[in-house]
N, C-alpha and C positions, 0 to 999 in steps of 0.2 A: 240652391239651398246654401245658406251660410252656416258654417259650423265653427264655434269657438272652442269646443271641447266635446268629446264624445259623451253622449248621454246614455249610450248602450255599451255593453261589453266592458273590457278592461280599460280603465283610465290610463292614459299615457302611451297607448300603442299607436301613436301617430307620429312620433318623432323617431327618425332613423337611428339615433344613438341612445334610445331609451333602453335601460337594462332589461325590462320584461320582453320587449320586442326582440332584442338580441338573443336572449335565452331561448325564446320560442323558436326563433329562426335556427339556432344551433341544434336544438332538439328535433327539428323537422328531419334532420339527417339520421337520427337514431339516438338511443339512450346514451347519456354521458354523465360522469360525476363532475363535481364542482371544478376541479383543476382542469379537466378536459374541456369543460364549457368555457372557462376563462381563456384557455389557449386557442380554441376554435374561434371565439369572438375576436380575439386579438388578430388572428390570421385573416378572417373574412371582412372584418369591419374596421380594423385598425384602432380598436377601442380597448383600453386596459381597464377592466372593472376592479375596483378595490374589493377585498373579501367582504367587507360590510355591504357594499352595493350589490354584489353578486348574491350572497346568501340571504340578504333582506328581500331581494326580488324573488329568489327561489321560494322563500317562505310565503310571500304574498301570492305567487302564482299557484302554489300548492293549496293554499287556503281557498282560492277561487276555483279549484278543480281543473285548472288548465294544464297542470303537470302533476305527475305522481312519482313518488319515490319507489324504487324497486328494492329488492333484497340486497343487503350489503355484500359487496364482493371485495375481499382482501382489505377490509377496513375502509372501503370507499362506498358511498351510497350513490348509485346512479339514479338519474331521473329520466322520465320519458314524457313525451307529449301525450295528452289525452285527446279524445275526439273533440271535446269542447275547446281545448287549446288549439287544435288544428283548425277548427272553424274560425276561432278568433283571429288567428294569424292570417288565414286566407282573407278575412274581411279587412284587416289592416293593410295587407298587400294590395288589395283592390283599391282601397282609398288612396294609398300612396301612388299607385299606378296612374290614377286620374290626375293627380297633381303633377307627376312627371310628364304625362302626355301633354297637359296644358302648357307647362313650362317649355317643353321641347318644341311645341308648335309655335309658341310666342317668340322664342329665340330664333326660329327659322332653321332649327337643326334638321328638320325633315327635308328641307329643300337644299341642304348642304351649304347654307350661307355662313355657318360658323363651324369651326373645326374643334 
């Protein structure tokens, strides 16, 4: 099956550096506020999201019901992954795993031909 774009789920959850994917991945570890999200994403993905990209993606994810805001704590609003967000992230990870598996096989990494 050839896919040029996802017709189901959240658009854009198929690129490894996509802000919504990075946010969902970070929140899979537990609730975080915006600054903590940006720090975690920088640490695990090496991607620095601008405040506009971060908060724009947060708003879109919240609108889609994939994350939800929690009560404000010390003037910071944490967010958490919803069940729908967890399912969407799992689907995106499965799709990416298929691509990684094919690329790994085709490069011969499984046979140790490339380091």
